[in-house]
ZAMARMI-942700 format. One line per field, with one value per residue: residue number from 0; x, y, z of N, C-alpha, C in turn; residue in three letters. Coordinates in Angstrom, 2 decimals, m for minus. Layout:
num <- c(NUM:...)
nx <- c(X:...)
ny <- c(Y:...)
nz <- c(Z:...)
cax <- c(X:...)
cay <- c(Y:...)
caz <- c(Z:...)
cx <- c(X:...)
cy <- c(Y:...)
cz <- c(Z:...)
residuo <- c(ALA:...)
***
This chain:
num <- c(0:1:2:3:4:5:6:7:8:9:10:11:12:13:14:15:16:17:18:19:20:21:22:23:24:25:26:27:28:29:30:31:32:33:34:35:36:37:38:39:40:41:42:43:44:45:46:47:48:49:50:51:52:53:54:55:56:57:58:59:60:61:62:63:64:65:66:67:68:69:70:71:72:73:74:75:76:77:78:79:80:81:82:83:84:85:86:87:88:89:90:91:92:93:94:95:96:97:98:99:100:101:102:103:104:105:106:107:108:109:110:111:112:113:114:115:116:117:118:119:120:121:122:123:124:125:126:127:128:129:130:131:132:133:134:135:136:137:138:139:140:141:142:143:144:145:146:147:148:149:150:151:152:153:154:155:156:157:158:159:160:161:162:163:164:165:166:167:168:169:170:171:172:173:174:175:176:177:178:179:180:181:182:183:184:185:186:187:188:189:190:191:192:193:194:195:196:197:198:199:200:201:202:203:204:205:206:207:208:209:210:211:212:213:214:215:216:217:218:219:220:221:222:223:224:225:226:227:228:229:230:231:232:233:234:235:236:237:238:239:240:241:242:243:244:245:246:247:248:249:250:251:252:253:254:255:256:257:258:259:260:261:262)
nx <- c(m47.81:m44.76:m44.56:m43.01:m40.66:m41.24:m39.59:m36.94:m38.23:m36.46:m35.19:m35.43:m33.75:m32.44:m32.79:m30.46:m30.72:m31.26:m28.88:m30.16:m29.38:m29.78:m31.51:m30.56:m31.79:m33.89:m33.02:m34.62:m37.10:m36.78:m33.88:m30.86:m28.38:m25.03:m22.12:m19.55:m16.18:m15.83:m14.29:m15.42:m16.11:m14.88:m15.39:m14.53:m13.14:m12.58:m10.11:m7.96:m5.40:m1.99:0.79:1.76:4.27:4.17:4.83:1.89:m1.22:m3.16:m6.22:m5.99:m5.93:m6.64:m7.03:m9.00:m9.41:m10.78:m9.70:m8.17:m6.77:m7.92:m9.56:m9.40:m9.99:m7.31:m5.13:m4.61:m1.94:m0.62:0.35:m0.57:1.46:2.94:1.15:0.75:3.40:3.67:1.77:2.05:4.70:3.89:1.92:3.69:4.80:3.19:2.30:4.69:4.98:6.23:6.85:5.82:7.52:9.71:8.75:8.05:10.72:11.13:9.22:10.63:12.87:11.67:11.65:9.44:8.12:9.48:7.66:4.70:4.97:3.80:0.77:0.18:0.67:m1.00:m4.15:m3.57:m3.05:m5.96:m7.39:m7.63:m7.49:m6.03:m4.92:m7.02:m9.21:m8.83:m11.13:m13.25:m12.14:m12.18:m14.81:m16.13:m14.80:m16.15:m18.27:m17.93:m17.89:m20.06:m21.41:m20.06:m19.14:m17.41:m16.00:m16.30:m15.02:m12.98:m11.96:m10.58:m8.85:m6.24:m3.65:m2.44:m4.92:m5.95:m4.55:m4.05:m6.61:m6.40:m4.59:m6.31:m8.25:m6.26:m6.39:m8.92:m10.34:m10.21:m7.26:m7.17:m4.54:m2.79:m2.38:m4.96:m6.41:m6.15:m6.96:m10.08:m10.04:m9.60:m11.50:m13.93:m13.10:m12.93:m14.57:m16.94:m17.53:m16.57:m14.42:m10.50:m8.50:m5.85:m1.99:0.46:3.10:6.69:8.80:7.36:6.84:6.64:8.89:9.42:9.50:11.28:13.70:14.08:14.58:17.27:18.73:18.90:20.88:23.07:24.35:24.66:26.82:28.86:30.40:28.39:28.26:26.96:25.26:24.35:23.18:21.48:20.27:18.83:16.67:15.11:13.32:11.50:10.70:8.46:8.67:8.17:9.25:12.30:13.99:14.53:15.32:17.56:19.55:19.95:22.20:24.75:24.55:23.68:25.57:28.10:26.95:27.31:29.44:30.10:31.73:32.25:29.85:30.17:31.65)
ny <- c(105.07:102.80:99.93:97.08:94.58:91.24:88.97:86.86:83.95:80.61:78.65:75.14:71.76:69.73:66.46:64.14:60.72:57.75:55.18:51.83:48.40:46.01:43.56:39.90:37.57:34.57:32.13:30.28:27.78:25.69:26.79:25.25:25.55:27.00:25.40:25.59:26.21:25.09:22.71:19.32:18.13:15.22:12.01:10.47:7.88:6.21:4.67:1.77:1.90:0.26:m1.17:m4.01:m5.74:m8.32:m7.64:m7.78:m6.22:m3.52:m1.69:1.78:5.07:6.41:8.41:8.00:8.08:8.90:7.11:8.31:6.63:4.23:1.34:1.38:2.74:4.25:5.39:8.84:10.43:8.18:6.34:5.03:3.76:3.00:1.44:m1.30:m1.68:m3.24:m4.42:m7.05:m7.81:m8.24:m10.22:m12.36:m12.58:m13.79:m15.84:m17.10:m17.97:m16.40:m14.09:m10.95:m9.39:m9.60:m9.26:m6.95:m5.93:m6.45:m5.13:m2.10:m2.39:m2.43:m0.51:1.22:4.00:4.02:5.48:4.61:1.99:0.06:1.44:0.73:m2.38:m2.91:m2.42:m3.48:m6.42:m7.09:m6.28:m8.25:m10.40:m11.63:m10.99:m11.35:m8.65:m6.57:m5.72:m7.70:m10.61:m9.15:m9.36:m12.53:m13.32:m12.61:m13.79:m16.24:m15.99:m15.98:m18.09:m19.65:m19.41:m20.10:m20.65:m18.13:m17.70:m19.82:m19.02:m16.28:m17.66:m18.54:m17.90:m19.52:m21.32:m19.06:m18.84:m21.09:m21.17:m19.12:m20.26:m22.09:m20.67:m19.24:m21.64:m21.78:m19.49:m17.62:m15.83:m15.05:m13.82:m13.35:m10.93:m9.76:m12.08:m12.46:m9.77:m9.86:m11.60:m10.92:m8.62:m10.40:m11.86:m9.55:m6.98:m8.17:m10.15:m9.09:m9.99:m10.31:m9.80:m12.53:m12.26:m12.50:m14.67:m14.62:m14.75:m15.95:m13.67:m12.06:m12.04:m9.60:m9.33:m7.52:m7.48:m9.66:m10.07:m8.50:m9.69:m12.23:m11.13:m9.87:m12.10:m13.62:m11.74:m10.37:m8.61:m6.09:m3.37:0.82:1.68:m0.19:m1.77:0.58:0.75:m1.81:m1.41:0.05:m0.85:m2.64:m1.63:1.09:4.41:5.47:4.49:3.56:5.65:4.77:1.82:2.19:3.59:1.71:m0.01:m0.10:m1.29:m3.88:m4.71:m5.17:m7.23:m8.90:m9.14:m10.28:m8.81:m7.18:m4.74:m1.46:0.69)
nz <- c(117.22:116.99:115.19:116.57:115.07:113.72:114.74:113.24:111.59:112.28:109.59:110.16:110.93:108.89:109.68:109.73:107.80:109.42:109.31:108.90:109.77:107.56:107.23:107.80:104.84:104.69:102.98:100.81:101.32:98.84:98.03:97.63:100.75:100.29:100.28:102.55:103.50:106.22:108.55:109.14:112.24:112.75:113.73:116.93:118.90:121.88:123.79:125.94:126.49:128.03:128.86:130.29:133.15:131.84:128.95:128.01:127.07:127.89:127.76:127.14:126.78:124.03:121.34:118.10:114.90:111.62:109.08:105.74:104.10:104.30:104.87:107.31:111.54:112.29:114.55:115.55:114.51:113.19:109.89:107.00:105.73:107.68:109.21:107.70:107.74:110.33:110.77:108.42:110.53:112.73:112.43:111.48:113.88:115.59:114.04:114.38:117.03:118.42:121.02:122.91:123.13:121.42:119.29:119.31:119.65:116.77:114.74:115.53:114.40:111.65:110.97:113.04:114.89:118.29:119.82:119.37:118.93:120.65:121.09:117.73:118.35:120.23:119.00:115.76:117.08:118.36:116.28:114.70:116.37:117.40:119.68:122.54:123.52:126.93:128.05:126.91:128.13:130.99:130.95:130.14:132.48:134.99:134.03:134.24:137.33:138.39:137.37:138.64:141.33:143.82:146.92:149.61:151.14:151.69:149.84:150.38:152.91:152.18:150.68:148.09:147.63:146.17:144.40:143.02:141.56:139.62:137.96:137.33:135.98:134.36:132.04:131.94:130.16:127.75:126.48:128.68:131.55:134.16:135.70:134.76:136.01:138.63:139.50:139.22:140.80:143.04:143.69:143.47:145.91:147.84:147.07:146.93:148.83:150.89:152.71:153.41:151.33:150.36:152.08:149.59:149.88:150.46:147.82:145.61:143.74:140.41:137.66:135.52:131.81:130.97:132.68:132.49:129.73:130.02:131.56:130.11:128.04:129.30:129.79:127.88:126.80:128.45:128.40:128.06:126.25:127.64:125.36:123.38:125.87:125.61:123.50:123.71:126.02:124.28:122.37:124.30:126.58:128.47:127.82:129.86:132.07:131.17:132.05:134.58:134.21:132.86:134.38:136.00:134.93:135.95:137.66:136.79:135.04:136.97:138.63:135.75:135.54:137.60:139.57:142.76:144.23:144.36:147.55)
cax <- c(m46.83:m43.75:m44.87:m42.26:m40.87:m41.31:m37.93:m36.64:m37.98:m35.15:m35.11:m35.29:m32.52:m33.17:m32.37:m29.50:m31.57:m30.53:m29.16:m30.98:m29.48:m29.70:m32.39:m30.61:m33.04:m33.60:m33.58:m35.67:m36.67:m36.50:m32.81:m29.97:m27.82:m23.82:m21.38:m18.24:m15.04:m15.69:m14.07:m16.51:m15.77:m15.10:m15.68:m13.60:m13.69:m11.68:m9.90:m7.17:m3.26:m0.94:1.60:2.30:5.40:4.98:4.56:1.01:m1.48:m4.20:m6.75:m5.68:m7.19:m5.97:m8.08:m8.48:m9.59:m11.36:m8.30:m9.02:m6.75:m8.20:m10.88:m9.66:m9.34:m5.71:m5.20:m4.41:m0.37:m0.08:0.52:m1.25:2.34:3.29:0.40:0.97:4.67:3.59:0.63:3.15:5.66:3.10:1.06:4.70:5.66:2.27:2.49:5.61:4.87:7.06:7.37:5.50:9.12:10.37:7.36:7.80:11.84:11.27:8.68:11.17:13.71:11.51:11.21:7.90:9.14:9.29:6.37:3.94:5.04:2.49:m0.39:m0.26:1.12:m2.70:m5.03:m3.60:m3.70:m7.02:m8.25:m7.13:m8.11:m4.34:m4.77:m8.31:m9.38:m8.97:m12.62:m13.90:m11.52:m12.61:m16.39:m15.72:m14.27:m17.29:m19.69:m17.38:m17.81:m21.81:m21.74:m19.66:m19.64:m16.36:m16.76:m14.99:m14.31:m11.69:m10.73:m9.86:m8.26:m4.87:m2.82:m2.21:m6.18:m6.07:m3.04:m4.40:m7.77:m6.01:m4.22:m7.28:m8.90:m5.93:m6.74:m10.28:m10.87:m8.97:m6.62:m6.41:m4.07:m2.53:m2.92:m6.27:m7.53:m5.93:m7.76:m11.21:m10.50:m9.64:m12.76:m14.84:m13.05:m13.03:m15.34:m18.13:m18.12:m16.02:m12.60:m9.89:m7.28:m4.74:m0.62:1.02:3.83:8.01:9.29:6.00:6.37:7.02:9.43:9.28:9.91:12.77:14.82:14.72:15.80:18.35:20.10:20.02:21.81:24.32:24.31:25.52:27.60:29.14:30.79:27.92:28.20:25.99:24.41:23.83:22.55:19.86:18.87:18.04:15.71:14.15:11.93:10.73:10.22:7.84:9.21:8.51:10.45:13.22:14.65:15.11:16.11:18.89:19.91:20.26:23.20:26.14:24.43:23.68:27.48:28.54:26.70:27.77:31.46:30.93:32.60:31.74:29.05:31.35:31.56)
cay <- c(104.28:102.20:98.49:95.64:93.50:90.19:87.91:86.26:82.84:79.72:77.80:73.95:71.73:68.55:65.64:63.26:59.60:56.58:54.08:50.81:47.39:44.46:42.44:38.86:36.73:33.16:31.28:29.62:26.18:24.86:26.57:24.49:26.90:27.04:24.76:26.38:24.91:24.14:21.03:19.25:17.03:13.30:10.86:9.89:7.23:6.39:2.66:1.85:0.68:m0.08:m2.22:m4.42:m6.31:m9.02:m7.05:m7.54:m4.71:m3.46:m0.69:2.89:6.21:6.87:9.07:7.79:9.24:7.75:7.42:8.45:6.03:3.03:1.45:0.73:4.02:4.85:6.80:9.97:10.52:6.79:6.37:3.87:2.76:2.28:m0.09:m1.85:m2.44:m3.49:m5.97:m7.84:m8.06:m8.85:m11.78:m12.93:m13.01:m14.70:m17.74:m18.34:m18.02:m14.94:m13.47:m9.37:m7.93:m9.65:m8.74:m5.15:m5.30:m6.37:m3.96:m1.17:m2.94:m3.05:1.51:1.73:4.79:3.24:5.96:3.76:0.51:m0.23:1.36:m0.44:m3.39:m3.32:m1.77:m4.70:m7.84:m6.60:m6.37:m9.51:m11.04:m12.40:m10.57:m10.67:m7.50:m7.40:m5.96:m9.22:m11.24:m9.29:m10.00:m13.63:m13.87:m11.89:m14.35:m17.37:m16.15:m16.11:m19.80:m21.62:m19.06:m20.63:m20.26:m16.70:m17.73:m20.46:m18.32:m15.61:m18.40:m18.83:m17.35:m20.29:m21.55:m17.67:m18.86:m21.95:m20.90:m18.39:m21.30:m22.54:m19.43:m19.20:m22.33:m22.25:m18.45:m17.50:m14.67:m13.94:m12.88:m13.16:m9.23:m9.45:m12.80:m12.19:m8.80:m10.24:m12.48:m9.43:m8.11:m11.37:m11.60:m8.18:m6.44:m8.41:m10.77:m8.51:m10.53:m9.04:m10.53:m12.94:m11.54:m12.82:m15.18:m13.84:m15.48:m15.54:m12.66:m12.46:m11.77:m8.80:m9.72:m6.07:m7.94:m11.22:m9.69:m7.39:m11.00:m12.56:m10.46:m9.84:m13.58:m13.77:m10.87:m9.25:m6.81:m5.21:m1.42:0.92:1.86:m1.88:m1.18:1.33:m0.29:m3.29:m1.09:1.23:m1.63:m3.43:m0.99:2.19:5.79:6.36:3.35:3.36:6.32:3.70:0.69:2.60:3.90:m0.26:m0.34:m0.50:m2.53:m5.43:m4.59:m5.32:m8.53:m10.01:m9.62:m11.00:m7.82:m7.02:m3.52:m0.12:0.67)
caz <- c(118.28:115.89:115.49:116.48:114.16:114.61:114.79:111.85:111.64:111.90:109.04:109.65:110.46:108.52:110.09:108.58:107.91:110.53:108.37:108.96:109.51:106.59:108.09:106.96:104.30:105.01:102.03:100.42:101.20:98.20:97.79:99.12:101.36:99.56:101.22:103.22:103.85:106.96:108.53:110.44:113.18:112.62:115.11:117.82:119.97:123.14:124.15:127.34:126.05:129.05:128.62:131.65:133.35:130.61:128.03:127.73:126.27:128.45:127.19:127.66:126.15:122.71:119.78:116.83:113.57:110.62:107.87:104.66:103.21:104.50:105.82:109.42:112.15:112.61:116.28:114.95:114.64:112.79:108.70:107.06:105.71:109.68:110.22:106.89:108.02:111.64:110.42:108.29:111.52:114.38:111.51:111.70:114.55:116.09:113.70:114.11:118.41:119.44:122.06:122.59:122.97:120.63:118.12:119.15:118.74:115.28:114.84:115.59:113.32:110.92:111.00:113.59:116.08:120.19:120.70:118.25:119.35:121.96:120.06:116.80:118.57:120.63:117.79:115.20:117.91:118.86:115.08:113.55:117.65:117.74:121.04:123.34:124.83:128.18:128.97:127.05:128.87:132.17:131.10:130.75:133.66:135.18:133.79:135.08:138.80:138.35:137.22:139.18:142.70:144.45:148.20:148.97:153.12:151.60:149.05:151.62:154.00:152.10:148.63:147.65:147.25:145.04:142.67:142.10:141.14:139.20:136.95:136.51:134.82:132.39:131.38:131.28:130.08:126.30:126.78:130.61:132.25:135.50:136.23:135.06:136.90:139.67:140.06:139.27:141.70:144.35:143.56:144.57:147.66:148.77:146.93:146.13:149.98:152.53:153.18:153.51:150.82:151.66:151.64:148.44:150.38:149.83:146.56:144.64:142.76:139.20:136.97:134.60:131.35:130.98:133.65:131.97:128.62:130.17:132.24:128.94:127.16:129.59:130.34:126.28:126.80:130.08:128.36:126.95:126.38:127.61:124.16:123.88:127.26:125.73:121.73:124.14:125.96:123.57:122.18:124.78:127.81:128.49:127.99:131.49:133.39:130.41:132.98:135.54:134.03:132.48:135.67:136.89:134.44:136.64:138.57:136.10:134.28:137.67:138.12:134.81:135.33:139.02:140.05:143.98:144.35:144.75:148.78)
cx <- c(m45.45:m44.06:m43.54:m42.45:m40.09:m40.12:m38.15:m36.72:m36.58:m36.08:m34.72:m34.45:m32.74:m32.32:m31.63:m30.75:m30.92:m29.84:m29.57:m30.24:m29.71:m30.39:m31.80:m31.94:m32.60:m33.82:m34.11:m35.98:m35.94:m35.09:m32.19:m28.67:m25.55:m22.77:m19.61:m17.32:m14.80:m14.99:m15.24:m15.24:m15.58:m15.27:m14.67:m14.31:m12.17:m11.07:m8.20:m6.12:m2.73:m0.54:1.94:3.44:5.51:4.31:3.12:0.28:m2.33:m4.59:m6.49:m6.56:m6.05:m6.83:m7.49:m9.34:m10.02:m9.73:m9.38:m7.97:m6.72:m9.29:m10.92:m9.61:m8.36:m5.94:m4.02:m2.34:0.14:m0.18:0.02:0.20:2.77:2.78:0.36:2.35:4.33:2.69:1.49:4.25:5.02:2.29:2.16:5.21:4.24:2.47:4.11:6.62:5.96:6.78:6.89:6.62:9.71:9.73:7.83:9.58:11.88:10.52:9.45:12.39:13.33:10.35:10.25:8.89:8.84:7.55:4.92:3.79:4.15:1.04:m0.80:0.07:m0.18:m3.60:m4.58:m3.68:m5.07:m7.87:m8.30:m7.83:m6.83:m4.51:m6.42:m8.19:m9.38:m10.22:m13.65:m13.69:m12.30:m14.27:m16.74:m15.43:m15.32:m18.66:m18.83:m17.54:m19.17:m22.22:m21.87:m19.50:m18.91:m17.01:m14.98:m14.27:m13.20:m11.20:m9.61:m8.72:m6.95:m4.68:m3.15:m3.33:m5.85:m4.93:m3.40:m5.80:m7.20:m5.43:m5.10:m7.98:m8.40:m6.05:m7.77:m10.50:m9.74:m8.62:m6.63:m5.35:m3.64:m2.88:m4.16:m7.10:m7.16:m6.59:m9.43:m11.30:m10.65:m11.19:m14.30:m14.80:m13.91:m13.99:m17.23:m18.54:m17.53:m14.83:m11.73:m8.68:m6.01:m2.81:m0.09:2.29:5.05:8.33:8.19:6.08:6.91:7.50:9.46:10.30:10.92:13.38:14.52:15.47:17.15:19.07:20.23:20.88:23.24:24.72:25.23:26.64:28.38:29.42:30.26:27.80:26.73:24.88:24.16:22.96:21.42:19.50:18.33:16.70:14.49:12.80:11.25:10.29:9.26:8.21:9.19:9.41:12.18:14.52:15.46:15.72:17.38:19.90:20.53:21.84:24.44:26.38:24.31:25.00:28.10:28.55:27.35:29.30:31.29:32.04:31.65:31.23:30.37:31.11:30.69)
cy <- c(103.15:100.46:97.82:94.78:92.46:89.45:86.88:84.43:81.36:78.82:75.91:73.67:70.30:67.68:64.45:61.01:58.81:55.08:52.77:49.64:46.52:43.74:41.03:38.11:35.60:32.50:30.63:28.43:25.09:25.24:25.80:26.49:25.94:26.31:25.96:25.03:24.76:22.89:20.77:18.07:15.49:12.91:10.50:9.28:6.80:5.10:2.99:0.74:0.82:m1.58:m2.87:m5.21:m7.32:m9.14:m7.20:m6.45:m4.73:m2.15:0.45:3.71:6.42:7.57:8.87:8.97:8.69:8.18:7.72:7.73:4.56:2.93:1.77:2.33:3.45:5.30:7.88:9.63:9.04:7.02:5.11:2.50:2.34:1.09:m1.00:m2.54:m3.02:m4.87:m7.12:m8.30:m8.72:m10.28:m12.65:m13.84:m14.01:m16.10:m18.20:m18.36:m17.17:m14.48:m11.99:m8.90:m8.59:m9.17:m7.97:m5.14:m5.29:m5.54:m1.91:m1.89:m2.39:m0.57:2.03:2.55:3.94:4.19:4.80:2.38:m0.26:0.26:0.59:m1.81:m4.09:m3.31:m3.15:m6.19:m7.51:m6.93:m7.25:m10.89:m12.20:m12.40:m10.50:m9.67:m7.46:m6.85:m7.24:m10.05:m11.15:m10.12:m11.14:m14.03:m13.38:m13.33:m15.89:m17.57:m16.91:m17.50:m20.10:m20.30:m19.49:m20.01:m19.37:m16.69:m18.68:m19.36:m17.27:m16.48:m18.67:m18.49:m18.27:m21.06:m20.79:m18.01:m20.30:m22.26:m19.92:m19.04:m21.32:m21.16:m18.75:m19.82:m22.87:m20.49:m18.27:m15.48:m14.27:m14.55:m13.33:m12.01:m9.68:m10.27:m12.80:m10.72:m9.05:m10.94:m11.57:m8.86:m8.57:m11.67:m10.16:m7.42:m6.76:m9.45:m10.29:m9.43:m10.07:m10.53:m11.07:m12.04:m12.66:m13.26:m14.90:m15.45:m15.80:m15.00:m13.04:m11.63:m10.57:m9.00:m8.83:m6.67:m8.72:m10.59:m8.88:m9.10:m11.97:m12.21:m10.22:m11.11:m14.09:m12.73:m8.89:m8.58:m5.56:m4.24:m0.85:1.49:1.01:m1.92:m1.37:1.18:m0.94:m2.59:m0.67:0.54:m2.47:m3.03:0.47:3.84:6.39:5.81:3.53:4.24:5.14:2.64:1.12:3.13:2.13:m0.72:m0.77:m2.04:m4.18:m5.77:m5.24:m7.01:m9.71:m10.49:m9.91:m9.83:m7.21:m5.44:m2.46:0.04:2.28)
cz <- c(116.72:116.25:115.54:115.72:114.40:114.27:113.63:112.38:111.13:111.00:109.86:109.96:110.27:108.71:109.01:109.04:108.86:109.14:109.27:109.22:108.26:107.46:107.08:106.25:104.42:103.85:101.79:100.42:100.24:97.59:99.00:99.07:100.82:100.78:101.40:103.32:104.84:107.21:109.47:111.13:112.92:114.17:115.48:118.60:121.14:123.51:125.02:126.13:127.50:128.95:130.04:131.56:132.29:129.54:127.67:127.48:127.10:127.88:127.80:126.40:125.21:121.51:119.46:115.98:112.20:110.01:106.84:103.49:102.85:104.92:107.69:109.97:112.54:113.70:114.78:115.44:113.26:110.70:108.62:106.32:106.92:109.71:109.58:107.39:109.64:111.60:109.71:109.62:112.63:113.55:112.37:112.53:115.21:114.93:113.83:115.62:119.00:119.73:121.94:122.57:121.70:119.26:117.90:119.01:117.08:114.67:114.90:114.49:112.49:110.10:112.15:114.88:117.58:120.10:119.95:118.54:119.72:121.46:118.87:116.87:119.53:119.61:116.74:115.71:117.78:117.19:114.52:114.78:117.65:119.53:121.35:123.63:125.80:128.67:128.29:127.83:130.31:132.38:131.18:132.22:135.11:135.66:134.59:136.91:138.93:138.17:137.55:141.44:143.55:145.48:148.86:150.18:152.70:150.65:149.55:152.66:153.31:150.61:147.82:147.01:145.90:143.95:141.89:141.11:140.15:137.58:136.80:135.39:134.40:131.89:130.82:130.18:129.10:126.25:128.20:130.92:133.61:135.95:135.89:135.66:138.02:140.53:139.71:140.67:143.15:144.47:144.26:145.58:148.29:148.42:147.35:147.56:151.75:153.04:152.87:152.46:151.37:151.18:151.17:149.49:149.75:149.15:146.06:143.92:141.39:138.21:135.67:132.95:130.85:131.71:132.96:130.74:128.85:131.23:131.20:128.20:128.23:130.18:128.08:126.15:127.90:129.93:127.39:127.33:126.69:126.59:123.61:123.60:126.93:125.06:122.40:124.46:125.26:123.15:123.38:126.04:127.31:128.14:129.54:132.52:132.39:131.46:134.07:135.01:133.57:133.29:136.56:135.64:134.59:137.07:137.57:135.28:135.29:138.95:137.16:135.38:136.41:139.98:141.88:143.58:144.93:146.69:148.63)
residuo <- c(UNK:UNK:UNK:UNK:UNK:UNK:UNK:UNK:UNK:UNK:UNK:UNK:UNK:UNK:UNK:UNK:UNK:UNK:UNK:UNK:UNK:UNK:UNK:UNK:UNK:UNK:UNK:UNK:UNK:UNK:UNK:UNK:UNK:UNK:UNK:UNK:UNK:UNK:UNK:UNK:UNK:UNK:UNK:UNK:UNK:UNK:UNK:UNK:UNK:UNK:UNK:UNK:UNK:UNK:UNK:UNK:UNK:UNK:UNK:UNK:UNK:UNK:UNK:UNK:UNK:UNK:UNK:UNK:UNK:UNK:UNK:UNK:UNK:UNK:UNK:UNK:UNK:UNK:UNK:UNK:UNK:UNK:UNK:UNK:UNK:UNK:UNK:UNK:UNK:UNK:UNK:UNK:UNK:UNK:UNK:UNK:UNK:UNK:UNK:UNK:UNK:UNK:UNK:UNK:UNK:UNK:UNK:UNK:UNK:UNK:UNK:UNK:UNK:UNK:UNK:UNK:UNK:UNK:UNK:UNK:UNK:UNK:UNK:UNK:UNK:UNK:UNK:UNK:UNK:UNK:UNK:UNK:UNK:UNK:UNK:UNK:UNK:UNK:UNK:UNK:UNK:UNK:UNK:UNK:UNK:UNK:UNK:UNK:UNK:UNK:UNK:UNK:UNK:UNK:UNK:UNK:UNK:UNK:UNK:UNK:UNK:UNK:UNK:UNK:UNK:UNK:UNK:UNK:UNK:UNK:UNK:UNK:UNK:UNK:UNK:UNK:UNK:UNK:UNK:UNK:UNK:UNK:UNK:UNK:UNK:UNK:UNK:UNK:UNK:UNK:UNK:UNK:UNK:UNK:UNK:UNK:UNK:UNK:UNK:UNK:UNK:UNK:UNK:UNK:UNK:UNK:UNK:UNK:UNK:UNK:UNK:UNK:UNK:UNK:UNK:UNK:UNK:UNK:UNK:UNK:UNK:UNK:UNK:UNK:UNK:UNK:UNK:UNK:UNK:UNK:UNK:UNK:UNK:UNK:UNK:UNK:UNK:UNK:UNK:UNK:UNK:UNK:UNK:UNK:UNK:UNK:UNK:UNK:UNK:UNK:UNK:UNK:UNK:UNK:UNK:UNK:UNK:UNK:UNK:UNK:UNK:UNK:UNK)
***
């Protein structure tokens, strides 16, 4: 018999080793981690500022960041030299009993951009206690109501009674303005006691500071040009409302010239 040959043995294929991922070693507690170039988040705070018709400033949302050049915290985008220039104008204006509109106009003349007038005015007047913050004024009015508790039904009976109380509060509470006072009286009458707020009689409205400035300008020069009119408005009104005031130029010019409106 012929012996069968056994099949040749196959050589084993060597397996490639799988690369292991390196395990990050934690530094020893005694070793300080290296500092990176990452920028840490600066503290931010928000506040409110809205210019009213009387040129007063209420709080608005403004992002604040730590200023490296000085101790004050300045709104983002405002430079230290702008703050210093505005500071001199504002403090001088209050010392000379200038109106908010006149102060803002002087700030604009000193090189402060129009977009930064309101923010700088509010920031500096608050820091220097030249203007009492609106929140503080409201808190003081609320405290006055808690201590005195006027008759809400009597207040709701007549707008003239509310007007008298508003004038009294403006004299009693530092920094109280008609806008803030009437808002707190409305809360007391309507929200706290459920009465309807009496309607304001015709003829008791307040004229805005912008309108007064326009009338005075046309009274001094009945031939005020549109460019002069625009330059007058830019420092004393907001970007949102300036278009509306610019659109009224023709009407104011006709009134100043004592000419009839076109048909």
